[in-house]
N, C-alpha and C positions, 0 to 999 in steps of 0.2 A: 504494500500500500504506500502510495506517495510517489509523486513525479518530480520531486526536487533533485538536487545534485546527488545525494546519497542514494535515494531510491533508484535513480537512473543508473548510477554506477553499478549498483548491485544487480539490477535487472539484467543488464547486458553481460556482466561477469558470470552470473549463474547460467545464463543461456549458452554462453560460449564454453562453459564447463559441461554442458550436455543436459541441463535441466529444461523442462518445459516451463516457461515463465509467462505469467499474465501480470501486467502492471496496471494497477487501478489508480487513477488520478481524478480527484474531485474537480479540478479546474479544466478549462477548455483545451489546455495544452500542457505538455511536460516542460520542466525547466522554465517556468513562467517569468523568472527574473531576467531571462535572456531575450534578445530581440526575436520577434516571431519567426523570421526566416531561419534563424539559428536553431531554435528549438524544433522547427519543422525538419531541418536537415538531420538533427540527431534522431528524431522520431522515425524518419524514413529509413535511417540506417538500422535502427532497432528492428523495424518490421522486416527489413531484408535479412536480418539475423534470425528471425523467427520469434521475436518477442511479440506477444499479443498485447498491444497497448489499448487500454480502455480509458479515454479521457471523458470529461463531463459525466463521470460516474461516481456515485457516492456509496461507499461501503457502510452498511447499516447493521449487520449482524453476522455472527458465525454460528452455524448450526451443525448438528450431527444428523446424518441420514443413514440409518443402519450402521455400518462401520466406516462410513465416509464423512469427511469434513467438507463443509460447503460454506463459501462466503456469499452472503446475500447482498446484492447491490441494487441501487436504483438509478435509472437514467431516464429522466423525465417521468412519464407515467409507466415506464417499463420496469419490471423486476427481473433481474438477471441473477442466476445462481451459478457460481463458479466453484467447481470441486477443486480441492487442493490437498497436498500432503503436508506442506509447511507454509507458514505465512511470516513475512517480514514486514514490520510496521516502521516506516521511515517518514515521520510527519513532524520532524523538528526535535530539537534537544533543549534541555534547560540545564543550567550550571548546577553542579553538585556542591552545595555550600553547607550541607547539614552534617552534624556529627564531629565537627572539628572544634567545638567550643566557641564558635563565633557568636552564637545567641547569648551565651553566658557573659561574654565580654561586652556585648552591646555593639559589635561591629555592624554598621548599617548595611542593609540589603536594599537594592533598588527594586522598583516594581517589576522589572523584567527578570528578577531572580538572580542577578549578578551582584557582586560585592561593589559597593560604592567606592570609587577611587577618584583622586584628583588628577591634575595634569601630570603629576610626578609619580603616579601609581601608588600613592599612599592611601590607606583606608582611613576611617575616622580616627584610628590610632596612628599617629605620625611615625611610629616605629614598626608598623605592620604594613607590608606591601602585598599587592595581589597582581598576578599576571595570568594570562591564558584565558581559557573558557570562563573561569569564575569571575574574571574582571570584564570580559567583553571588550569592545563591542563586536568583535569578529571571532568566530570559532574556527580559527585556522592555526595549524601548528607553526607556520612561518610568522604569524603575527605574535604568537606566544613567545617565540624566540626573540623577536624584535623588542617586545616589551621587557623581556628578561634582562636585556642589556641596560635599559633605562632604570629598571628597578634595582639591579645590582649596583650600578654606579651611584645612583641617588642614595641608596641606603648606606653605602660605604663612605661616600665623599660629599653627601648632600650639605654638610655644614660649610663646605668650601665653595661648591658650585653644584647647582641642580640643573637637570635637563628635562624639558617637557617632552613627553612621548609624542612622536610625529606620526600622524595617521593620514597625511596628505595623499600619499600614493600607495595604496594597498592593492596588490594584485591577487587574483584568485583563479582557480582552475577547477573544472569538472572533468574527471578522468574517464570519460566515455570514449567511444570511437565513433565520430571524430571527437578529439579533445576540444573543450571550449575554455578559453582563457580570456580574462578581462582585466583591464585597469582603467581607473577613471570612470566616466559615465558612458552609458550606451544610449541608443536613441530613445528607449522607453523612459529612462531617467531624465534625459534632456527635455523631452516633451512634457513630462510631469512637472518639472521645475521651471518651465518656460525659458530655457536657455537656448539662445540662437546658436546654430552650428552649421557647418558645411560637412557633408558626408563624402568620403572617398572610399571606394572599394576596390579590392583586387581579388579576382577568383583564382584560387590556388590550383585549379585544374589546368591552368596555363603554364605552370611552373615545371621546368625540365626535371628537377630532382624528384618532385612529387610524381611525375609521370613515370620516371625510371623505377621508383619505389612502389608502383601500383597503388599510390595514395593520392591520386589526382582528384581530390574533392576537398571542398572547404572554401573559406573566404577570410580575407582581412578587411575589417571595417575600421576606419579612422575618422573620428569627429574632431574638427578643428574650429578655431575661432573664425568667423566669416572674414574672408579676405586675407587671413594670416595663416602662417604655418604652425602656430602654437597648438599643441595637442591637448584636447579636452578628455579624450578617452579612446580606447582601442578594444575591439573584440576580435579574437582570432578563433576560428573553428577549423580544425584540421589536424593532421598528424603532428605531434610534438608542439601543439599550440602553447602548452605551459612553458616550454623552453623558448619559443619564438617571442613570447610577450616580454621577455626580460629586457630586450633592447628598448622597447617603448617605456618600460618602467624606469630605466635609467634616464631616458630622454626627458620624461615628465618630471622626475625627481630633480634634475639639474637644469630644467628650462631649455632643453634643446628642441628645436622644431624639425619639421619634415625635411627642410633643406639640408640640415646637418646629416640626417640619416641618408638622404639621397647622395650626398657627397662622401659617404663612407664606403670603402671598398668591401664588398661581400664576396666570399669565395664562391666560385662556380664549380660544380653544381651543388648547391646546398639549399635546404628549405629556408634558411635565413634570407635568401634573396627575395622572398615574398615581401619582407619589410621594405627593402629598397624599391621594389616595383610598385608597392602601394604609395610610397613617397613620390615615385615618378608619375603615377596617375594624378596626384595632387598638383605636381609641377606643370603637367600638360594643361590642366584646367586653369592655370594662372600664368 
């Protein structure tokens, strides 16, 4: 159950290990935080792998019929009964903050279940720091490691100099096939927040290395400030997207634009050329 990143990763993984998989998602599409054409690309790949994807479907009950287990679902006025052997529920996670004595100390917990921390990762007790899932706002291992540096340095040397944790450029990836990696905003977020942008795309099916690797599918989408090469966000769907996004993370972190990426030599033939060609598409339009 669930069509988010974890549910999608597990659906495809179990299918490729040989299980018959039905993925039930309440929303109208899986991976709803991604742009529609990206989630459609992933779903079509799932279906080609043999995953039975049921979107717009609400799971309401689990029942026993004789010796069989059945998931009861509703789609509109239709009731659908899905027999299964095992069920995985992937509908989000909450931080585990109980059983550590935090309640007894009076450490404050936010409404979302995470420990309240300040810009230096201190809790309501200045000598107690929190990082990772329990601190939020991102449940990523790489963000936990990022926070750990700030917490360690601030706790050891905060009397001399403190550092505010930096969340400006946070990348993330969903390890499906195709991989989906993102940094900054995508089109959905830009439209929701009323941010003007120009969109540049490069289809990876045109890339020599992707063709040679039989991985000629996917896309690079770059959002920039209108009329300028400053990057607002990037989404990459395709093989090794989580690796390819690193160049854009570095660029956004240090204020480098698409002209700088275009002027950087990329080895031929590699997947990283997709980033250069995306910058080239922006340059041709300007």
